[in-house]
C-alpha positions as CSV (number, residue, x, y, z in Angstrom):
1,M,114.8,135.0,82.6
2,N,111.1,135.1,81.6
3,K,111.5,132.0,79.5
4,Y,113.0,130.2,82.4
5,L,110.2,131.2,84.7
6,D,107.6,130.2,82.1
7,K,109.2,126.8,81.8
8,L,109.2,126.4,85.6
9,R,105.5,127.4,85.8
10,G,104.8,124.7,83.1
11,Q,106.2,122.0,85.3
12,S,103.1,121.2,87.3
13,L,104.9,118.7,89.6
14,L,107.3,121.4,90.9
15,V,104.7,124.2,91.0
16,N,102.1,122.1,93.0
17,T,104.9,120.7,95.2
18,A,106.0,124.3,95.9
19,K,102.4,125.2,97.0
20,L,102.3,122.4,99.5
21,S,105.9,122.9,100.5
22,V,105.4,126.5,101.4
23,S,102.5,125.7,103.6
24,N,104.5,122.8,105.1
25,I,107.4,125.2,105.8
26,I,105.0,127.5,107.7
27,M,103.4,124.5,109.4
28,Y,106.7,123.1,110.6
29,V,108.4,126.4,111.4
30,L,105.7,126.9,114.0
31,P,106.7,123.7,115.9
32,I,110.3,124.7,115.6
33,V,109.4,128.0,117.3
34,V,107.1,126.4,119.7
35,T,109.1,123.3,120.6
36,P,111.5,125.1,123.0
37,I,108.4,126.4,124.9
38,L,106.8,123.0,124.9
39,S,110.0,121.2,126.0
40,R,110.2,123.5,129.0
41,L,106.5,123.4,129.7
42,Y,105.8,119.7,129.6
43,G,109.1,117.9,130.1
44,P,110.4,114.5,128.8
45,T,107.8,112.4,130.6
46,A,104.8,114.1,128.9
47,F,106.6,113.8,125.6
48,G,107.0,110.1,126.3
49,E,103.2,109.8,126.8
50,W,102.7,111.7,123.6
51,G,105.2,109.4,121.8
52,I,103.2,106.3,122.8
53,F,99.9,108.0,121.7
54,S,101.5,109.1,118.3
55,S,103.0,105.7,117.6
56,F,99.8,103.8,118.4
57,T,97.5,106.1,116.3
58,S,100.0,106.1,113.4
59,I,100.0,102.3,113.2
60,V,96.2,102.1,113.4
61,A,95.9,104.9,110.8
62,I,98.0,102.9,108.3
63,V,95.7,99.8,108.5
64,M,92.4,101.7,108.9
65,F,91.5,101.7,105.2
66,L,93.7,98.8,104.1
67,S,95.2,101.3,101.7
68,I,91.9,101.6,99.8
69,D,92.0,105.4,100.5
70,N,95.0,105.7,98.1
71,I,92.7,104.7,95.2
72,I,90.7,107.9,95.6
73,V,93.3,109.8,93.6
74,K,93.8,107.1,91.0
75,A,90.2,105.8,90.3
76,E,88.0,106.8,87.4
77,E,85.4,109.5,88.2
78,E,82.4,107.1,87.8
79,E,84.0,104.8,90.4
80,L,84.2,107.3,93.2
81,G,80.7,106.8,94.7
82,N,81.2,103.0,95.3
83,L,84.8,103.6,96.3
84,L,83.9,106.1,99.0
85,V,81.4,103.7,100.4
86,L,84.0,101.0,100.4
87,C,86.5,103.2,102.2
88,S,84.0,104.4,104.8
89,G,82.9,100.8,105.5
90,I,86.4,99.5,106.0
91,G,87.4,102.6,108.1
92,L,84.4,102.4,110.5
93,M,84.9,98.7,110.8
94,A,88.5,99.3,111.9
95,I,87.5,101.8,114.5
96,S,84.8,99.4,115.8
97,I,87.4,96.7,116.2
98,L,89.6,99.1,118.1
99,C,86.8,100.0,120.5
100,V,86.1,96.3,121.2
101,A,89.8,95.6,121.8
102,F,90.0,98.5,124.3
103,T,86.9,97.2,126.1
104,L,88.0,93.6,126.3
105,F,91.7,93.9,127.0
106,N,92.0,97.2,129.1
107,I,95.3,98.0,127.3
108,Y,95.4,101.6,128.5
109,D,93.4,103.7,131.0
110,S,90.0,104.7,129.9
111,V,90.7,108.4,129.3
112,F,93.7,107.5,127.0
113,C,91.5,105.1,125.1
114,Y,88.8,107.7,124.6
115,M,91.3,110.2,123.2
116,I,92.6,107.6,120.7
117,I,89.1,106.8,119.5
118,I,88.2,110.5,119.1
119,Y,91.4,111.1,117.2
120,M,90.8,108.1,114.9
121,L,87.3,109.2,114.1
122,A,88.6,112.7,113.1
123,Y,91.4,111.1,111.1
124,F,88.9,108.8,109.4
125,V,87.0,111.8,107.9
126,Y,90.2,113.8,107.3
127,T,91.9,111.1,105.2
128,I,88.9,110.8,102.8
129,V,88.4,114.6,102.3
130,Y,92.1,115.2,102.0
131,N,92.4,112.6,99.2
132,L,89.4,114.1,97.4
133,N,91.0,117.5,97.5
134,N,94.2,116.1,96.2
135,R,92.3,114.3,93.4
136,Y,90.7,117.5,92.2
137,G,94.0,119.5,92.5
138,N,92.9,121.8,95.3
139,Y,96.5,122.4,96.3
140,S,96.0,125.9,97.4
141,K,93.3,124.8,99.8
142,L,95.4,121.9,101.0
143,A,98.2,124.3,101.6
144,V,95.9,126.4,103.8
145,S,94.8,123.3,105.7
146,N,98.4,122.5,106.5
147,V,98.9,126.0,107.9
148,L,95.7,125.8,109.8
149,Q,96.6,122.4,111.3
150,G,100.0,123.5,112.4
151,A,98.8,126.8,113.9
152,T,95.9,125.3,115.7
153,Q,98.0,122.6,117.2
154,A,100.7,125.0,118.4
155,V,98.2,127.4,120.0
156,A,96.2,124.6,121.6
157,R,99.3,122.8,123.1
158,I,100.6,126.0,124.6
159,S,97.2,127.1,126.0
160,L,96.5,123.7,127.5
161,G,99.9,123.5,129.0
162,V,99.6,126.9,130.6
163,F,96.0,126.5,132.0
164,F,95.7,122.7,132.5
165,L,99.2,121.5,133.1
166,G,99.0,118.4,135.3
167,V,95.4,117.8,134.6
168,I,95.6,116.7,130.9
169,N,98.3,116.0,128.4
170,G,98.1,119.1,126.2
171,L,100.3,117.6,123.6
172,V,97.7,114.9,122.9
173,C,94.6,117.0,123.3
174,G,96.1,119.8,121.1
175,T,96.7,117.3,118.3
176,I,93.1,116.0,118.5
177,L,91.7,119.5,118.4
178,A,93.8,120.5,115.4
179,E,92.8,117.4,113.5
180,I,89.1,118.1,114.0
181,I,89.3,121.8,113.0
182,T,91.4,120.9,109.9
183,T,88.9,118.2,108.9
184,L,86.0,120.6,109.0
185,F,87.9,123.1,106.8
186,L,88.6,120.4,104.2
187,C,85.0,119.3,104.2
188,V,83.9,122.9,103.4
189,C,86.4,123.0,100.5
190,L,84.6,120.1,98.8
191,I,81.1,121.7,98.8
192,K,81.3,122.7,95.2
193,I,82.7,119.6,93.6
194,D,80.7,118.0,90.8
195,T,79.4,114.6,91.7
196,S,77.1,114.1,88.6
197,K,79.5,111.6,87.1
198,W,79.5,109.3,90.1
199,T,77.5,106.2,89.4
200,T,74.7,105.0,91.8
201,V,76.2,103.1,94.7
202,T,75.4,99.3,94.7
203,M,76.7,96.3,96.5
204,R,77.9,94.9,93.2
205,G,79.7,98.1,92.4
206,V,81.4,98.2,95.8
207,K,82.5,94.5,95.4
208,N,83.8,95.3,91.9
209,Q,86.0,98.1,93.3
210,L,87.4,95.7,95.9
211,V,88.2,93.1,93.2
212,K,89.7,95.6,90.7
213,Y,92.0,97.2,93.2
214,R,92.7,94.1,95.3
215,K,96.5,94.7,95.2
216,F,96.1,97.7,97.5
217,P,94.8,95.7,100.5
218,L,96.8,92.6,99.6
219,Y,100.2,94.2,99.1
220,D,100.1,98.0,99.7
221,A,98.4,97.8,103.1
222,P,100.8,95.2,104.6
223,S,103.7,97.1,103.2
224,N,102.6,100.4,104.8
225,L,102.0,98.6,108.0
226,L,105.5,97.1,108.1
227,A,107.1,100.4,107.2
228,F,105.2,102.5,109.8
229,S,105.5,99.8,112.4
230,T,109.2,99.9,112.0
231,L,109.0,103.7,112.6
232,N,106.5,103.7,115.4
233,L,106.9,100.4,117.3
234,P,110.4,101.3,118.6
235,I,108.8,103.8,121.1
236,I,106.5,101.1,122.4
237,I,109.3,98.5,122.5
238,L,111.8,100.8,124.1
239,A,109.2,101.9,126.7
240,G,109.3,98.4,128.2
241,T,113.1,98.7,128.8
242,Y,114.1,102.3,129.2
243,S,112.7,105.3,131.2
244,K,109.9,107.5,130.0
245,S,112.4,110.4,130.0
246,S,114.6,108.6,127.5
247,I,111.5,107.7,125.4
248,G,110.5,111.4,125.4
249,C,114.0,112.3,124.0
250,F,113.6,109.7,121.3
251,S,110.1,110.9,120.4
252,I,111.0,114.6,120.1
253,V,114.1,113.9,118.1
254,L,112.1,111.7,115.7
255,Q,109.8,114.7,115.1
256,L,112.7,117.0,114.4
257,L,114.4,114.6,112.0
258,L,111.3,114.1,110.0
259,L,110.8,117.8,109.4
260,P,112.7,117.8,106.1
261,M,110.6,115.0,104.8
262,S,107.5,116.8,105.9
263,L,108.6,120.1,104.4
264,V,109.2,118.9,100.9
265,G,109.1,115.1,100.7
266,S,105.6,114.7,101.9
267,A,104.2,117.4,99.7
268,M,106.3,116.1,96.8
269,G,105.0,112.5,97.3
270,K,101.3,113.6,97.3
271,V,101.7,115.6,94.1
272,Y,104.0,113.0,92.5
273,Y,101.3,110.3,93.0
274,Q,98.7,112.5,91.4
275,E,101.0,113.2,88.4
276,L,101.9,109.5,88.1
277,C,98.3,108.6,87.9
278,S,97.6,111.2,85.2
279,A,100.7,110.0,83.2
280,A,99.7,106.3,83.4
281,G,101.3,104.4,80.5
282,D,103.6,107.3,79.4
283,S,107.0,105.9,80.6
284,L,109.0,108.8,79.2
285,R,107.0,111.4,81.1
286,I,107.2,109.4,84.3
287,E,111.0,109.1,84.0
288,K,111.3,112.8,83.4
289,M,109.3,113.9,86.4
290,S,111.0,111.3,88.5
291,E,114.4,112.6,87.5
292,S,113.4,116.1,88.6
293,I,112.4,114.8,92.0
294,L,115.5,112.7,92.4
295,N,117.8,115.6,91.6
296,I,116.3,117.5,94.5
297,L,116.2,114.6,97.0
298,L,119.9,113.8,96.4
299,I,120.8,117.0,98.2
300,I,117.9,117.5,100.7
301,S,118.1,114.1,102.2
302,V,121.7,114.4,103.4
303,I,121.4,117.8,104.9
304,P,120.1,116.8,108.3
305,M,122.8,114.2,108.8
306,L,125.5,116.5,107.6
307,L,124.4,119.2,110.0
308,L,124.0,116.9,113.0
309,C,127.4,115.2,112.6
310,C,129.1,118.6,112.3
311,G,127.9,119.7,115.7
312,G,124.2,120.0,115.3
313,D,123.6,117.6,118.2
314,Y,124.9,120.2,120.6
315,L,122.4,122.7,119.1
316,V,119.6,120.3,119.7
317,V,120.3,120.3,123.4
318,L,120.6,124.1,123.4
319,F,117.4,124.3,121.5
320,L,115.4,122.0,123.8
321,G,116.9,123.0,127.2
322,D,119.2,121.6,129.8
323,S,117.0,118.6,130.7
324,W,117.3,117.2,127.2
325,T,121.0,116.3,127.1
326,T,120.2,112.7,126.0
327,A,118.3,114.1,123.0
328,G,121.6,115.3,121.4
329,H,123.1,111.9,121.4
330,V,119.9,110.3,120.1
331,A,119.7,112.9,117.3
332,L,123.2,112.1,116.2
333,I,122.5,108.3,116.1
334,L,119.2,108.6,114.3
335,S,120.6,111.0,111.7
336,L,121.9,107.9,109.8
337,W,118.4,106.4,109.8
338,S,116.8,109.7,108.7
339,F,119.0,110.1,105.6
340,P,117.7,107.2,103.5
341,V,114.1,107.6,104.8
342,I,113.9,111.2,103.6
343,L,115.5,110.0,100.3
344,T,112.9,107.2,99.6
345,Q,109.7,108.4,101.1
346,P,108.5,110.7,98.3
347,L,109.2,108.0,95.7
348,L,107.0,105.3,97.2
349,P,104.0,106.2,94.9
350,L,106.0,104.6,92.1
351,F,105.0,101.1,93.2
352,R,101.3,102.0,93.3
353,A,101.5,103.7,89.9
354,Y,103.2,100.7,88.3
355,N,101.0,98.3,90.2
356,I,104.0,96.5,91.7
357,Q,103.3,96.8,95.4
358,N,104.4,93.2,95.9
359,I,108.0,94.3,95.3
360,L,107.7,97.1,97.9
361,L,106.3,94.6,100.3
362,R,109.5,92.5,100.2
363,Y,111.7,95.5,101.1
364,D,109.3,96.6,103.9
365,L,109.4,93.0,105.2
366,F,113.2,93.2,105.4
367,Y,112.9,96.6,106.9
368,F,110.5,95.4,109.6
369,V,112.4,92.2,110.5
370,G,115.8,93.9,110.5
371,G,114.7,97.0,112.5
372,I,112.3,95.6,115.0
373,G,114.3,92.4,115.4
374,S,117.5,94.3,116.2
375,L,115.6,96.3,118.9
376,L,114.2,93.2,120.5
377,I,117.5,91.5,120.6
378,C,119.3,94.5,122.0
379,C,116.7,95.1,124.6
380,Y,116.8,91.4,125.6
381,C,120.6,91.6,125.9
382,S,120.2,94.7,128.1
383,C,122.3,96.9,125.8
384,S,122.4,100.6,126.5
385,M,119.9,102.8,124.7
386,F,122.6,104.4,122.5
387,A,123.9,101.0,121.4
388,T,120.4,99.7,120.7
389,L,119.5,102.8,118.6
390,T,122.8,102.6,116.7
391,V,122.2,99.0,115.6
392,Y,118.6,99.9,114.7
393,A,119.6,102.9,112.6
394,A,122.3,101.1,110.7
395,I,120.2,98.1,109.7
396,C,117.2,100.3,108.7
397,A,119.5,102.5,106.7
398,L,121.0,99.6,104.7
399,V,117.5,98.3,103.7
400,K,116.3,101.8,102.7
401,F,119.4,102.3,100.5
402,A,118.7,99.0,98.8
403,L,115.1,100.2,98.2
404,F,116.4,103.5,96.7
405,R,118.5,101.6,94.2
406,K,115.4,99.6,93.2
407,M,113.4,102.9,92.8
408,A,116.2,104.4,90.6
409,S,116.2,101.3,88.4
410,I,112.5,101.5,87.8
411,V,112.7,105.0,86.3
412,N,116.1,104.3,84.6
413,Y,117.9,106.9,86.8
414,N,121.7,106.6,86.9
415,L,122.9,107.7,90.3
416,F,126.6,107.6,89.3
417,N,126.0,110.6,87.0
418,H,125.8,112.7,90.1
419,R,129.3,112.2,91.6
420,M,129.1,115.5,93.6
421,A,126.1,114.3,95.5
422,L,127.7,110.9,96.1
423,S,130.9,112.6,97.4
424,V,128.8,114.6,99.9
425,W,127.1,111.4,101.0
426,V,130.4,109.6,101.7
427,F,131.8,112.6,103.5
428,A,128.8,112.9,105.8
429,V,128.8,109.2,106.6
430,C,132.5,109.2,107.4
431,I,132.1,112.1,109.8
432,L,129.1,110.5,111.4
433,V,131.0,107.2,112.0
434,V,133.8,109.1,113.7
435,R,131.4,111.0,115.9
436,L,129.6,107.7,116.9
437,V,132.9,106.0,117.8
438,L,133.8,109.0,120.0
439,L,130.4,109.1,121.6
């Protein structure tokens, strides 16, 4: 037993993933506890407004740094000074463009625009300091920051809902407040880092960083934009055809379905990327750590869909309240989409580590065209929301499964050696198809 534990401790990927996963569990158990309170306190319309805010900021966040921020973990120590200046310049330029766009086009009301700008400024600093903490392996501090962010957001949302309901959207303001507090904490965590190896910042040095890592803005950034647009644009597109109440149901279900990815997948992806960078050139080590991740993902990814198609959609309605009947049907439909997304998301760093982001871009282009195209066509044809989401989920799932096959081939992983997992997959999909036909 002791030998087994010593072996487990020696696997830094699993140990560091566990650190972040435990904090993510605490962070996302809080919303599970709080969501029934929020769903009764705010209602579907407020969640619809929150969904639009979340979708918009998520898309902007993806393109803010043109994926240059991902190099912070990968770069050499002497490159960091010039790299941070490059990241800061691109990020501030993106926020400036956003301010100009809001001023010229009056896309949303002024208060909503101000909240977006404040959030993006906080996110700008948060992203840089988070990646620096990840680079230096401060996983315990990152774990604390996850808990801090979840707890602050939960307390703020409830408090604002109780005392300022009808005056402001506490879901949005609570998110902004939590982002600011978490960012300040992560800044404090970096006070003692050694910057002596960072070279003096020069314009030539900044330019050299941009040239050296040009594949990140050329391929990685467009790929991320396409993937996240396919995830977040649906709320904006559906908002033009269906009611805010329906959009609120879609938004809250999306959060619930992404919990498994946030609990383990997100933490695993961050640690996996750091490990891939440290193992650069060692294909056997990369294949071994990839196999350990895949063995876990084969089971975790199918659990949400299996639970929902076996009656979990009724529990969703019971969990959220009587006014959320539509959410149960939406959860059942989107479970098909969530399965391959949870399966592939933690493995995306593979393409950065192997410097083959152009391959990922092709898959994300198919994902975007198929997913967003199906939504636009269905909305144009005035299909029901359930039919629209079913087509969207099915097309997105097919593209993600194709992406998973490609990932497995990169690390020489034979999926057919795991017949038990495949059997569970087929069983879950068959039950889901029957449930959707009877819907």
